[in-house]
N, CA, C, O and the ligand as a Tripos MOL2 file, in Angstrom:
@<TRIPOS>MOLECULE
protein
  313   311    79     0     0
PROTEIN
NO_CHARGES

@<TRIPOS>ATOM
      1 N         -55.0470   74.1900   66.1390 N.3       1 MET1
      2 CA        -56.0350   73.2520   66.6970 C.3       1 MET1
      3 C         -56.8890   72.6150   65.6020 C.2       1 MET1
      4 O         -57.3040   71.4610   65.7180 O.2       1 MET1
      5 N         -57.1490   73.3880   64.5260 N.am      2 ALA2
      6 CA        -57.9790   72.8790   63.4300 C.3       2 ALA2
      7 C         -57.3370   71.6610   62.7830 C.2       2 ALA2
      8 O         -58.0420   70.7540   62.3370 O.2       2 ALA2
      9 N         -55.9860   71.6270   62.7250 N.am      3 ARG3
     10 CA        -55.3060   70.4870   62.1010 C.3       3 ARG3
     11 C         -55.5800   69.1930   62.8670 C.2       3 ARG3
     12 O         -55.7580   68.1240   62.2830 O.2       3 ARG3
     13 N         -55.6090   69.3310   64.2000 N.am      4 ILE4
     14 CA        -55.8610   68.1360   65.0190 C.3       4 ILE4
     15 C         -57.2690   67.5960   64.7320 C.2       4 ILE4
     16 O         -57.4660   66.3850   64.6310 O.2       4 ILE4
     17 N         -58.2330   68.4930   64.6040 N.am      5 LEU5
     18 CA        -59.6090   68.0710   64.2940 C.3       5 LEU5
     19 C         -59.6680   67.3490   62.9550 C.2       5 LEU5
     20 O         -60.3350   66.3230   62.8220 O.2       5 LEU5
     21 N         -58.9570   67.8990   61.9520 N.am      6 ILE6
     22 CA        -58.9450   67.2750   60.6180 C.3       6 ILE6
     23 C         -58.3290   65.8770   60.7160 C.2       6 ILE6
     24 O         -58.8180   64.9260   60.1060 O.2       6 ILE6
     25 N         -57.2370   65.7690   61.5040 N.am      7 LEU7
     26 CA        -56.5910   64.4660   61.6840 C.3       7 LEU7
     27 C         -57.5360   63.4630   62.3250 C.2       7 LEU7
     28 O         -57.5750   62.2940   61.9390 O.2       7 LEU7
     29 N         -58.3070   63.9360   63.3210 N.am      8 ILE8
     30 CA        -59.2560   63.0390   64.0040 C.3       8 ILE8
     31 C         -60.3330   62.5680   63.0250 C.2       8 ILE8
     32 O         -60.6960   61.3920   63.0090 O.2       8 ILE8
     33 N         -60.8340   63.4890   62.2170 N.am      9 VAL9
     34 CA        -61.8680   63.1370   61.2350 C.3       9 VAL9
     35 C         -61.3070   62.1500   60.2160 C.2       9 VAL9
     36 O         -61.9720   61.1780   59.8570 O.2       9 VAL9
     37 N         -60.0650   62.4040   59.7430 N.am     10 LEU10
     38 CA        -59.4380   61.5000   58.7740 C.3      10 LEU10
     39 C         -59.2490   60.1130   59.3830 C.2      10 LEU10
     40 O         -59.4870   59.1040   58.7200 O.2      10 LEU10
     41 N         -58.8270   60.0630   60.6340 N.am     11 ALA11
     42 CA        -58.6170   58.7880   61.3080 C.3      11 ALA11
     43 C         -59.9370   58.0380   61.4450 C.2      11 ALA11
     44 O         -59.9830   56.8170   61.2910 O.2      11 ALA11
     45 N         -61.0050   58.7710   61.7320 N.am     12 TRP12
     46 CA        -62.3320   58.1390   61.8790 C.3      12 TRP12
     47 C         -62.7920   57.5580   60.5380 C.2      12 TRP12
     48 O         -63.3290   56.4510   60.4810 O.2      12 TRP12
     49 N         -62.5700   58.3290   59.4500 N.am     13 ILE13
     50 CA        -62.9650   57.8510   58.1120 C.3      13 ILE13
     51 C         -62.1640   56.5870   57.7680 C.2      13 ILE13
     52 O         -62.7240   55.6140   57.2620 O.2      13 ILE13
     53 N         -60.8610   56.6050   58.0410 N.am     14 LEU14
     54 CA        -60.0230   55.4330   57.7870 C.3      14 LEU14
     55 C         -60.5350   54.2220   58.5690 C.2      14 LEU14
     56 O         -60.5940   53.1060   58.0520 O.2      14 LEU14
     57 N         -60.9000   54.4680   59.8160 N.am     15 TYR15
     58 CA        -61.4010   53.3890   60.6770 C.3      15 TYR15
     59 C         -62.6700   52.7780   60.0840 C.2      15 TYR15
     60 O         -62.8410   51.5590   60.0880 O.2      15 TYR15
     61 N         -63.5620   53.6390   59.5710 N.am     16 GLN16
     62 CA        -64.8030   53.1450   58.9610 C.3      16 GLN16
     63 C         -64.5030   52.3200   57.7140 C.2      16 GLN16
     64 O         -65.1310   51.2850   57.4880 O.2      16 GLN16
     65 N         -63.5360   52.7770   56.8950 N.am     17 ILE17
     66 CA        -63.1790   52.0520   55.6630 C.3      17 ILE17
     67 C         -62.6050   50.6820   56.0220 C.2      17 ILE17
     68 O         -62.9770   49.6720   55.4260 O.2      17 ILE17
     69 N         -61.6920   50.6520   57.0030 N.am     18 ILE18
     70 CA        -61.0620   49.3880   57.4100 C.3      18 ILE18
     71 C         -62.1260   48.4330   57.9460 C.2      18 ILE18
     72 O         -62.1060   47.2410   57.6380 O.2      18 ILE18
     73 N         -63.0550   48.9560   58.7470 N.am     19 LYS19
     74 CA        -64.1290   48.1160   59.2980 C.3      19 LYS19
     75 C         -64.9430   47.4820   58.1710 C.2      19 LYS19
     76 O         -65.3040   46.3060   58.2370 O.2      19 LYS19
     77 N         -65.2280   48.2810   57.1320 N.am     20 ARG20
     78 CA        -66.0340   47.7870   56.0130 C.3      20 ARG20
     79 C         -65.2680   46.7120   55.2390 C.2      20 ARG20
     80 O         -65.8450   45.6990   54.8430 O.2      20 ARG20
     81 N         -63.9710   46.9350   55.0250 N.am     21 VAL21
     82 CA        -63.1550   45.9600   54.2910 C.3      21 VAL21
     83 C         -63.1070   44.6380   55.0510 C.2      21 VAL21
     84 O         -63.2110   43.5650   54.4560 O.2      21 VAL21
     85 N         -62.9470   44.7260   56.3770 N.am     22 ILE22
     86 CA        -62.8590   43.5010   57.1780 C.3      22 ILE22
     87 C         -64.1850   42.7420   57.1340 C.2      22 ILE22
     88 O         -64.1860   41.5180   57.0100 O.2      22 ILE22
     89 N         -65.3110   43.4490   57.2330 N.am     23 SER23
     90 CA        -66.6130   42.7590   57.2170 C.3      23 SER23
     91 C         -66.8910   42.1720   55.8410 C.2      23 SER23
     92 O         -67.5400   41.1310   55.7370 O.2      23 SER23
     93 N         -66.4090   42.8240   54.7750 N.am     24 ASN24
     94 CA        -66.5560   42.2690   53.4300 C.3      24 ASN24
     95 C         -65.7540   40.9890   53.2950 C.2      24 ASN24
     96 O         -66.2440   40.0090   52.7340 O.2      24 ASN24
     97 N         -64.5260   40.9840   53.8000 N.am     25 ALA25
     98 CA        -63.6720   39.8020   53.7130 C.3      25 ALA25
     99 C         -64.2890   38.6450   54.4750 C.2      25 ALA25
    100 O         -64.2220   37.5010   54.0270 O.2      25 ALA25
    101 N         -64.8900   38.9320   55.6250 N.am     26 LYS26
    102 CA        -65.5260   37.8700   56.4090 C.3      26 LYS26
    103 C         -66.7390   37.3080   55.6810 C.2      26 LYS26
    104 O         -67.0050   36.1080   55.7400 O.2      26 LYS26
    105 N         -67.4800   38.1850   54.9880 N.am     27 ALA27
    106 CA        -68.6880   37.7440   54.2890 C.3      27 ALA27
    107 C         -68.3340   36.8990   53.0700 C.2      27 ALA27
    108 O         -69.1170   36.0370   52.6690 O.2      27 ALA27
    109 N         -67.1520   37.1370   52.4680 N.am     28 GLN28
    110 CA        -66.7840   36.4040   51.2570 C.3      28 GLN28
    111 C         -66.1810   35.0450   51.5670 C.2      28 GLN28
    112 O         -66.2690   34.1410   50.7360 O.2      28 GLN28
    113 N         -65.5770   34.8700   52.7220 N.am     29 ASN29
    114 CA        -64.8980   33.6100   53.0410 C.3      29 ASN29
    115 C         -65.7970   32.3790   52.9940 C.2      29 ASN29
    116 O         -65.3990   31.3810   52.3910 O.2      29 ASN29
    117 N         -66.9930   32.3920   53.5990 N.am     30 PRO30
    118 CA        -67.8090   31.1680   53.5890 C.3      30 PRO30
    119 C         -68.1630   30.7050   52.1850 C.2      30 PRO30
    120 O         -68.2280   29.5010   51.9360 O.2      30 PRO30
    121 N         -68.3960   31.6480   51.2500 N.am     31 THR31
    122 CA        -68.7550   31.2590   49.8900 C.3      31 THR31
    123 C         -67.5700   30.6080   49.1900 C.2      31 THR31
    124 O         -67.7570   29.7210   48.3580 O.2      31 THR31
    125 N         -66.3460   31.0400   49.5180 N.am     32 GLN32
    126 CA        -65.1660   30.4450   48.8900 C.3      32 GLN32
    127 C         -64.9460   29.0240   49.3970 C.2      32 GLN32
    128 O         -64.4870   28.1570   48.6530 O.2      32 GLN32
    129 N         -65.2750   28.7880   50.6700 N.am     33 GLU33
    130 CA        -65.0740   27.4500   51.2320 C.3      33 GLU33
    131 C         -66.0810   26.4590   50.6610 C.2      33 GLU33
    132 O         -65.7710   25.2800   50.4950 O.2      33 GLU33
    133 N         -67.2980   26.9440   50.3570 N.am     34 ALA34
    134 CA        -68.3610   26.0460   49.9160 C.3      34 ALA34
    135 C         -68.4390   25.9990   48.3950 C.2      34 ALA34
    136 O         -69.5010   26.2200   47.8150 O.2      34 ALA34
    137 N         -67.3200   25.7130   47.7580 N.am     35 LYS35
    138 CA        -67.3220   25.5940   46.2980 C.3      35 LYS35
    139 C         -67.7570   24.1900   45.8940 C.2      35 LYS35
    140 O         -67.1220   23.2170   46.3010 O.2      35 LYS35
    141 N         -68.8160   24.0590   45.1090 N.am     36 PRO36
    142 CA        -69.2790   22.7190   44.7230 C.3      36 PRO36
    143 C         -68.3000   22.0260   43.7860 C.2      36 PRO36
    144 O         -68.2550   20.7960   43.7590 O.2      36 PRO36
    145 N         -67.5160   22.7750   43.0160 N.am     37 LYS37
    146 CA        -66.6250   22.1780   42.0230 C.3      37 LYS37
    147 C         -65.5300   21.3350   42.6640 C.2      37 LYS37
    148 O         -65.0390   20.3920   42.0440 O.2      37 LYS37
    149 N         -65.1370   21.6620   43.9040 N.am     38 SER38
    150 CA        -64.0510   20.9320   44.5370 C.3      38 SER38
    151 C         -64.4570   19.4950   44.8630 C.2      38 SER38
    152 O         -63.5990   18.6570   45.1390 O.2      38 SER38
    153 N         -65.7730   19.2050   44.8330 N.am     39 ASP39
    154 CA        -66.2510   17.8530   45.1140 C.3      39 ASP39
    155 C         -66.0720   16.9250   43.9140 C.2      39 ASP39
    156 O         -66.1120   15.7030   44.0570 O.2      39 ASP39
    157 N         -65.8740   17.5130   42.7250 N.am     40 GLU40
    158 CA        -65.8620   16.7100   41.5120 C.3      40 GLU40
    159 C         -64.6360   15.7900   41.4640 C.2      40 GLU40
    160 O         -63.5220   16.1940   41.7980 O.2      40 GLU40
    161 N         -64.8710   14.5540   41.0430 N.am     41 ARG41
    162 CA        -63.7780   13.5810   40.9550 C.3      41 ARG41
    163 C         -62.9260   13.8690   39.7330 C.2      41 ARG41
    164 O         -63.4330   14.3010   38.6980 O.2      41 ARG41
    165 N         -61.6320   13.6270   39.8590 N.am     42 MET42
    166 CA        -60.7280   13.7600   38.7320 C.3      42 MET42
    167 C         -60.4300   12.3580   38.2040 C.2      42 MET42
    168 O         -60.0670   11.4620   38.9660 O.2      42 MET42
    169 N         -60.5890   12.1740   36.8760 N.am     43 LEU43
    170 CA        -60.3380   10.8760   36.2550 C.3      43 LEU43
    171 C         -59.1890   11.0090   35.2680 C.2      43 LEU43
    172 O         -58.9740   12.0710   34.6840 O.2      43 LEU43
    173 N         -58.4480    9.9070   35.0880 N.am     44 GLN44
    174 CA        -57.3130    9.9260   34.1640 C.3      44 GLN44
    175 C         -57.7620    9.4380   32.7950 C.2      44 GLN44
    176 O         -58.3770    8.3780   32.6770 O.2      44 GLN44
    177 N         -57.4530   10.2100   31.7670 N.am     45 CYS45
    178 CA        -57.7880    9.8350   30.3980 C.3      45 CYS45
    179 C         -56.9250    8.6510   29.9820 C.2      45 CYS45
    180 O         -55.7200    8.6350   30.2300 O.2      45 CYS45
    181 N         -57.5510    7.6550   29.3450 N.am     46 ALA46
    182 CA        -56.8210    6.4520   28.9320 C.3      46 ALA46
    183 C         -55.9130    6.7400   27.7410 C.2      46 ALA46
    184 O         -54.9900    5.9680   27.4810 O.2      46 ALA46
    185 N         -56.1470    7.8260   27.0110 N.am     47 GLU47
    186 CA        -55.3520    8.1360   25.8210 C.3      47 GLU47
    187 C         -54.1430    9.0140   26.1540 C.2      47 GLU47
    188 O         -53.0030    8.6370   25.8860 O.2      47 GLU47
    189 N         -54.4010   10.1840   26.7380 N.am     48 CYS48
    190 CA        -53.3200   11.1400   26.9510 C.3      48 CYS48
    191 C         -52.7980   11.1140   28.3820 C.2      48 CYS48
    192 O         -51.7520   11.6940   28.6710 O.2      48 CYS48
    193 N         -53.5200   10.4430   29.2840 N.am     49 GLY49
    194 CA        -53.0640   10.3550   30.6680 C.3      49 GLY49
    195 C         -53.3420   11.5900   31.4880 C.2      49 GLY49
    196 O         -52.9230   11.6750   32.6420 O.2      49 GLY49
    197 N         -54.0540   12.5670   30.9020 N.am     50 CYS50
    198 CA        -54.3860   13.7870   31.6340 C.3      50 CYS50
    199 C         -55.4330   13.4950   32.7050 C.2      50 CYS50
    200 O         -56.2810   12.6170   32.5390 O.2      50 CYS50
    201 N         -55.3620   14.2380   33.8000 N.am     51 HIS51
    202 CA        -56.4030   14.1570   34.8190 C.3      51 HIS51
    203 C         -57.4150   15.2560   34.5470 C.2      51 HIS51
    204 O         -57.0700   16.4370   34.5610 O.2      51 HIS51
    205 N         -58.6540   14.8760   34.3030 N.am     52 VAL52
    206 CA        -59.7000   15.8230   33.9440 C.3      52 VAL52
    207 C         -60.9060   15.5900   34.8520 C.2      52 VAL52
    208 O         -61.0960   14.4800   35.3480 O.2      52 VAL52
    209 N         -61.7360   16.6390   35.0790 N.am     53 PRO53
    210 CA        -62.9450   16.4670   35.8890 C.3      53 PRO53
    211 C         -63.8760   15.4320   35.2580 C.2      53 PRO53
    212 O         -63.9350   15.2980   34.0360 O.2      53 PRO53
    213 N         -64.5980   14.7050   36.1060 N.am     54 GLU54
    214 CA        -65.4520   13.6130   35.6280 C.3      54 GLU54
    215 C         -66.4400   14.0980   34.5650 C.2      54 GLU54
    216 O         -66.7420   13.3690   33.6200 O.2      54 GLU54
    217 N         -66.9470   15.3360   34.7180 N.am     55 SER55
    218 CA        -67.9450   15.8330   33.7760 C.3      55 SER55
    219 C         -67.3380   16.1040   32.3960 C.2      55 SER55
    220 O         -68.0750   16.2400   31.4190 O.2      55 SER55
    221 N         -65.9900   16.1850   32.2990 N.am     56 ASP56
    222 CA        -65.3320   16.4240   31.0150 C.3      56 ASP56
    223 C         -64.8830   15.1270   30.3560 C.2      56 ASP56
    224 O         -64.1430   15.1590   29.3720 O.2      56 ASP56
    225 N         -65.3150   14.0000   30.8790 N.am     57 THR57
    226 CA        -64.8820   12.7210   30.3190 C.3      57 THR57
    227 C         -66.0730   11.9570   29.7620 C.2      57 THR57
    228 O         -67.2250   12.2510   30.0800 O.2      57 THR57
    229 N         -65.7710   10.9630   28.9180 N.am     58 LYS58
    230 CA        -66.8030   10.0110   28.5040 C.3      58 LYS58
    231 C         -66.1330    8.6470   28.3870 C.2      58 LYS58
    232 O         -64.9120    8.5370   28.2730 O.2      58 LYS58
    233 N         -66.9680    7.6140   28.4180 N.am     59 VAL59
    234 CA        -66.4380    6.2520   28.3850 C.3      59 VAL59
    235 C         -66.6520    5.6870   26.9930 C.2      59 VAL59
    236 O         -67.7870    5.5530   26.5350 O.2      59 VAL59
    237 N         -65.5420    5.3510   26.3140 N.am     60 ILE60
    238 CA        -65.5930    4.7320   24.9890 C.3      60 ILE60
    239 C         -64.9160    3.3750   25.1010 C.2      60 ILE60
    240 O         -63.7570    3.2960   25.5100 O.2      60 ILE60
    241 N         -65.6210    2.3040   24.7440 N.am     61 ASN61
    242 CA        -65.0820    0.9450   24.8530 C.3      61 ASN61
    243 C         -64.5190    0.6740   26.2510 C.2      61 ASN61
    244 O         -63.4360    0.1090   26.4010 O.2      61 ASN61
    245 N         -65.2740    1.0880   27.2630 N.am     62 GLU62
    246 CA        -64.9120    0.8890   28.6650 C.3      62 GLU62
    247 C         -63.6140    1.5930   29.0440 C.2      62 GLU62
    248 O         -62.9820    1.2350   30.0380 O.2      62 GLU62
    249 N         -63.2100    2.5970   28.2560 N.am     63 ARG63
    250 CA        -62.0270    3.3910   28.5870 C.3      63 ARG63
    251 C         -62.4750    4.8310   28.8080 C.2      63 ARG63
    252 O         -63.3510    5.3410   28.1100 O.2      63 ARG63
    253 N         -61.8570    5.4710   29.7920 N.am     64 ILE64
    254 CA        -62.2100    6.8540   30.0990 C.3      64 ILE64
    255 C         -61.4410    7.7680   29.1450 C.2      64 ILE64
    256 O         -60.2110    7.7410   29.1130 O.2      64 ILE64
    257 N         -62.1590    8.5680   28.3760 N.am     65 ILE65
    258 CA        -61.5580    9.4460   27.3810 C.3      65 ILE65
    259 C         -61.9440   10.8850   27.7100 C.2      65 ILE65
    260 O         -63.1070   11.1710   27.9950 O.2      65 ILE65
    261 N         -60.9620   11.7930   27.6690 N.am     66 CYS66
    262 CA        -61.2630   13.1960   27.9330 C.3      66 CYS66
    263 C         -61.8490   13.8460   26.6860 C.2      66 CYS66
    264 O         -61.9480   13.2040   25.6410 O.2      66 CYS66
    265 N         -62.2410   15.1210   26.7880 N.am     67 ASN67
    266 CA        -62.8930   15.7730   25.6510 C.3      67 ASN67
    267 C         -61.8870   16.3940   24.6770 C.2      67 ASN67
    268 O         -62.2570   17.2130   23.8360 O.2      67 ASN67
    269 N         -60.6150   16.0010   24.7930 N.am     68 ASN68
    270 CA        -59.6020   16.4440   23.8440 C.3      68 ASN68
    271 C         -59.8600   15.7880   22.4870 C.2      68 ASN68
    272 O         -59.9760   14.5640   22.4200 O.2      68 ASN68
    273 N         -59.9570   16.5760   21.3880 N.am     69 PRO69
    274 CA        -60.2580   15.9910   20.0700 C.3      69 PRO69
    275 C         -59.2540   14.9090   19.6700 C.2      69 PRO69
    276 O         -59.6320   13.9280   19.0290 O.2      69 PRO69
    277 N         -57.9850   15.0750   20.0380 N.am     70 GLU70
    278 CA        -56.9550   14.0830   19.7160 C.3      70 GLU70
    279 C         -57.2790   12.7280   20.3250 C.2      70 GLU70
    280 O         -57.0390   11.6890   19.7100 O.2      70 GLU70
    281 N         -57.8270   12.7420   21.5410 N.am     71 CYS71
    282 CA        -58.1390   11.4990   22.2350 C.3      71 CYS71
    283 C         -59.3970   10.8550   21.6680 C.2      71 CYS71
    284 O         -59.5190    9.6300   21.6530 O.2      71 CYS71
    285 N         -60.3320   11.6770   21.2050 N.am     72 ASN72
    286 CA        -61.5820   11.1450   20.6720 C.3      72 ASN72
    287 C         -61.3780   10.4900   19.3040 C.2      72 ASN72
    288 O         -62.1520    9.6150   18.9160 O.2      72 ASN72
    289 N         -60.3340   10.9110   18.5660 N.am     73 LYS73
    290 CA        -60.0400   10.3360   17.2460 C.3      73 LYS73
    291 C         -59.6940    8.8520   17.3780 C.2      73 LYS73
    292 O         -60.1510    8.0230   16.5920 O.2      73 LYS73
    293 N         -58.8830    8.5360   18.3810 N.am     74 VAL74
    294 CA        -58.3460    7.1900   18.5130 C.3      74 VAL74
    295 C         -59.4300    6.2800   19.0950 C.2      74 VAL74
    296 O         -59.7340    6.3490   20.2860 O.2      74 VAL74
    297 N         -60.0030    5.4370   18.2530 N.am     75 THR75
    298 CA        -61.0200    4.4950   18.7270 C.3      75 THR75
    299 C         -60.5170    3.0560   18.5810 C.2      75 THR75
    300 O         -60.8180    2.1950   19.4080 O.2      75 THR75
    301 N         -59.7370    2.8070   17.5040 N.am     76 HIS76
    302 CA        -59.2150    1.4560   17.3010 C.3      76 HIS76
    303 C         -57.6840    1.5260   17.3070 C.2      76 HIS76
    304 O         -57.0500    1.6570   16.2600 O.2      76 HIS76
    305 N         -57.1300    1.4400   18.4630 N.am     77 GLY77
    306 CA        -55.6800    1.5050   18.5890 C.3      77 GLY77
    307 C         -55.0380    0.1700   18.2510 C.2      77 GLY77
    308 O         -55.4770   -0.5050   17.3190 O.2      77 GLY77
    309 N         -54.0470   -0.2090   18.9610 N.am     78 ASP78
    310 CA        -53.3200   -1.4840   18.8670 C.3      78 ASP78
    311 C         -53.0070   -1.8180   17.4120 C.2      78 ASP78
    312 O         -52.4000   -2.8520   17.1340 O.2      78 ASP78
    313 ZN        -57.1510   12.5800   26.7380 Zn       79 ZN79
@<TRIPOS>BOND
     1     1     2 1
     2     2     3 1
     3     3     4 2
     4     3     5 am
     5     5     6 1
     6     6     7 1
     7     7     8 2
     8     7     9 am
     9     9    10 1
    10    10    11 1
    11    11    12 2
    12    11    13 am
    13    13    14 1
    14    14    15 1
    15    15    16 2
    16    15    17 am
    17    17    18 1
    18    18    19 1
    19    19    20 2
    20    19    21 am
    21    21    22 1
    22    22    23 1
    23    23    24 2
    24    23    25 am
    25    25    26 1
    26    26    27 1
    27    27    28 2
    28    27    29 am
    29    29    30 1
    30    30    31 1
    31    31    32 2
    32    31    33 am
    33    33    34 1
    34    34    35 1
    35    35    36 2
    36    35    37 am
    37    37    38 1
    38    38    39 1
    39    39    40 2
    40    39    41 am
    41    41    42 1
    42    42    43 1
    43    43    44 2
    44    43    45 am
    45    45    46 1
    46    46    47 1
    47    47    48 2
    48    47    49 am
    49    49    50 1
    50    50    51 1
    51    51    52 2
    52    51    53 am
    53    53    54 1
    54    54    55 1
    55    55    56 2
    56    55    57 am
    57    57    58 1
    58    58    59 1
    59    59    60 2
    60    59    61 am
    61    61    62 1
    62    62    63 1
    63    63    64 2
    64    63    65 am
    65    65    66 1
    66    66    67 1
    67    67    68 2
    68    67    69 am
    69    69    70 1
    70    70    71 1
    71    71    72 2
    72    71    73 am
    73    73    74 1
    74    74    75 1
    75    75    76 2
    76    75    77 am
    77    77    78 1
    78    78    79 1
    79    79    80 2
    80    79    81 am
    81    81    82 1
    82    82    83 1
    83    83    84 2
    84    83    85 am
    85    85    86 1
    86    86    87 1
    87    87    88 2
    88    87    89 am
    89    89    90 1
    90    90    91 1
    91    91    92 2
    92    91    93 am
    93    93    94 1
    94    94    95 1
    95    95    96 2
    96    95    97 am
    97    97    98 1
    98    98    99 1
    99    99   100 2
   100    99   101 am
   101   101   102 1
   102   102   103 1
   103   103   104 2
   104   103   105 am
   105   105   106 1
   106   106   107 1
   107   107   108 2
   108   107   109 am
   109   109   110 1
   110   110   111 1
   111   111   112 2
   112   111   113 am
   113   113   114 1
   114   114   115 1
   115   115   116 2
   116   115   117 am
   117   117   118 1
   118   118   119 1
   119   119   120 2
   120   119   121 am
   121   121   122 1
   122   122   123 1
   123   123   124 2
   124   123   125 am
   125   125   126 1
   126   126   127 1
   127   127   128 2
   128   127   129 am
   129   129   130 1
   130   130   131 1
   131   131   132 2
   132   131   133 am
   133   133   134 1
   134   134   135 1
   135   135   136 2
   136   135   137 am
   137   137   138 1
   138   138   139 1
   139   139   140 2
   140   139   141 am
   141   141   142 1
   142   142   143 1
   143   143   144 2
   144   143   145 am
   145   145   146 1
   146   146   147 1
   147   147   148 2
   148   147   149 am
   149   149   150 1
   150   150   151 1
   151   151   152 2
   152   151   153 am
   153   153   154 1
   154   154   155 1
   155   155   156 2
   156   155   157 am
   157   157   158 1
   158   158   159 1
   159   159   160 2
   160   159   161 am
   161   161   162 1
   162   162   163 1
   163   163   164 2
   164   163   165 am
   165   165   166 1
   166   166   167 1
   167   167   168 2
   168   167   169 am
   169   169   170 1
   170   170   171 1
   171   171   172 2
   172   171   173 am
   173   173   174 1
   174   174   175 1
   175   175   176 2
   176   175   177 am
   177   177   178 1
   178   178   179 1
   179   179   180 2
   180   179   181 am
   181   181   182 1
   182   182   183 1
   183   183   184 2
   184   183   185 am
   185   185   186 1
   186   186   187 1
   187   187   188 2
   188   187   189 am
   189   189   190 1
   190   190   191 1
   191   191   192 2
   192   191   193 am
   193   193   194 1
   194   194   195 1
   195   195   196 2
   196   195   197 am
   197   197   198 1
   198   198   199 1
   199   199   200 2
   200   199   201 am
   201   201   202 1
   202   202   203 1
   203   203   204 2
   204   203   205 am
   205   205   206 1
   206   206   207 1
   207   207   208 2
   208   207   209 am
   209   209   210 1
   210   210   211 1
   211   211   212 2
   212   211   213 am
   213   213   214 1
   214   214   215 1
   215   215   216 2
   216   215   217 am
   217   217   218 1
   218   218   219 1
   219   219   220 2
   220   219   221 am
   221   221   222 1
   222   222   223 1
   223   223   224 2
   224   223   225 am
   225   225   226 1
   226   226   227 1
   227   227   228 2
   228   227   229 am
   229   229   230 1
   230   230   231 1
   231   231   232 2
   232   231   233 am
   233   233   234 1
   234   234   235 1
   235   235   236 2
   236   235   237 am
   237   237   238 1
   238   238   239 1
   239   239   240 2
   240   239   241 am
   241   241   242 1
   242   242   243 1
   243   243   244 2
   244   243   245 am
   245   245   246 1
   246   246   247 1
   247   247   248 2
   248   247   249 am
   249   249   250 1
   250   250   251 1
   251   251   252 2
   252   251   253 am
   253   253   254 1
   254   254   255 1
   255   255   256 2
   256   255   257 am
   257   257   258 1
   258   258   259 1
   259   259   260 2
   260   259   261 am
   261   261   262 1
   262   262   263 1
   263   263   264 2
   264   263   265 am
   265   265   266 1
   266   266   267 1
   267   267   268 2
   268   267   269 am
   269   269   270 1
   270   270   271 1
   271   271   272 2
   272   271   273 am
   273   273   274 1
   274   274   275 1
   275   275   276 2
   276   275   277 am
   277   277   278 1
   278   278   279 1
   279   279   280 2
   280   279   281 am
   281   281   282 1
   282   282   283 1
   283   283   284 2
   284   283   285 am
   285   285   286 1
   286   286   287 1
   287   287   288 2
   288   287   289 am
   289   289   290 1
   290   290   291 1
   291   291   292 2
   292   291   293 am
   293   293   294 1
   294   294   295 1
   295   295   296 2
   296   295   297 am
   297   297   298 1
   298   298   299 1
   299   299   300 2
   300   299   301 am
   301   301   302 1
   302   302   303 1
   303   303   304 2
   304   303   305 am
   305   305   306 1
   306   306   307 1
   307   307   308 2
   308   307   309 am
   309   309   310 1
   310   310   311 1
   311   311   312 2
@<TRIPOS>SUBSTRUCTURE
     1 MET1         2 RESIDUE 1 A MET
     2 ALA2         6 RESIDUE 1 A ALA
     3 ARG3        10 RESIDUE 1 A ARG
     4 ILE4        14 RESIDUE 1 A ILE
     5 LEU5        18 RESIDUE 1 A LEU
     6 ILE6        22 RESIDUE 1 A ILE
     7 LEU7        26 RESIDUE 1 A LEU
     8 ILE8        30 RESIDUE 1 A ILE
     9 VAL9        34 RESIDUE 1 A VAL
    10 LEU10       38 RESIDUE 1 A LEU
    11 ALA11       42 RESIDUE 1 A ALA
    12 TRP12       46 RESIDUE 1 A TRP
    13 ILE13       50 RESIDUE 1 A ILE
    14 LEU14       54 RESIDUE 1 A LEU
    15 TYR15       58 RESIDUE 1 A TYR
    16 GLN16       62 RESIDUE 1 A GLN
    17 ILE17       66 RESIDUE 1 A ILE
    18 ILE18       70 RESIDUE 1 A ILE
    19 LYS19       74 RESIDUE 1 A LYS
    20 ARG20       78 RESIDUE 1 A ARG
    21 VAL21       82 RESIDUE 1 A VAL
    22 ILE22       86 RESIDUE 1 A ILE
    23 SER23       90 RESIDUE 1 A SER
    24 ASN24       94 RESIDUE 1 A ASN
    25 ALA25       98 RESIDUE 1 A ALA
    26 LYS26      102 RESIDUE 1 A LYS
    27 ALA27      106 RESIDUE 1 A ALA
    28 GLN28      110 RESIDUE 1 A GLN
    29 ASN29      114 RESIDUE 1 A ASN
    30 PRO30      118 RESIDUE 1 A PRO
    31 THR31      122 RESIDUE 1 A THR
    32 GLN32      126 RESIDUE 1 A GLN
    33 GLU33      130 RESIDUE 1 A GLU
    34 ALA34      134 RESIDUE 1 A ALA
    35 LYS35      138 RESIDUE 1 A LYS
    36 PRO36      142 RESIDUE 1 A PRO
    37 LYS37      146 RESIDUE 1 A LYS
    38 SER38      150 RESIDUE 1 A SER
    39 ASP39      154 RESIDUE 1 A ASP
    40 GLU40      158 RESIDUE 1 A GLU
    41 ARG41      162 RESIDUE 1 A ARG
    42 MET42      166 RESIDUE 1 A MET
    43 LEU43      170 RESIDUE 1 A LEU
    44 GLN44      174 RESIDUE 1 A GLN
    45 CYS45      178 RESIDUE 1 A CYS
    46 ALA46      182 RESIDUE 1 A ALA
    47 GLU47      186 RESIDUE 1 A GLU
    48 CYS48      190 RESIDUE 1 A CYS
    49 GLY49      194 RESIDUE 1 A GLY
    50 CYS50      198 RESIDUE 1 A CYS
    51 HIS51      202 RESIDUE 1 A HIS
    52 VAL52      206 RESIDUE 1 A VAL
    53 PRO53      210 RESIDUE 1 A PRO
    54 GLU54      214 RESIDUE 1 A GLU
    55 SER55      218 RESIDUE 1 A SER
    56 ASP56      222 RESIDUE 1 A ASP
    57 THR57      226 RESIDUE 1 A THR
    58 LYS58      230 RESIDUE 1 A LYS
    59 VAL59      234 RESIDUE 1 A VAL
    60 ILE60      238 RESIDUE 1 A ILE
    61 ASN61      242 RESIDUE 1 A ASN
    62 GLU62      246 RESIDUE 1 A GLU
    63 ARG63      250 RESIDUE 1 A ARG
    64 ILE64      254 RESIDUE 1 A ILE
    65 ILE65      258 RESIDUE 1 A ILE
    66 CYS66      262 RESIDUE 1 A CYS
    67 ASN67      266 RESIDUE 1 A ASN
    68 ASN68      270 RESIDUE 1 A ASN
    69 PRO69      274 RESIDUE 1 A PRO
    70 GLU70      278 RESIDUE 1 A GLU
    71 CYS71      282 RESIDUE 1 A CYS
    72 ASN72      286 RESIDUE 1 A ASN
    73 LYS73      290 RESIDUE 1 A LYS
    74 VAL74      294 RESIDUE 1 A VAL
    75 THR75      298 RESIDUE 1 A THR
    76 HIS76      302 RESIDUE 1 A HIS
    77 GLY77      306 RESIDUE 1 A GLY
    78 ASP78      310 RESIDUE 1 A ASP
    79 ZN79       313 GROUP 0 **** ****
């Protein structure tokens, strides 16, 4: 009979752990959905053609240039 009691206690502990995991997962979901970074626009670099977040770009001679050093070197092409 003691084994059955131990099984019941183990099952109850498992149930409590599962309940906690589920409530943690529910609490984390809203924060993942409300990511501010996903709002950022992606712009294409005029030099390398890469798509980079707007905050990683700058405008040189009215051209969008990413923060790649290779792209920043080229100022007078053609
Ligand atoms: Zn670039």
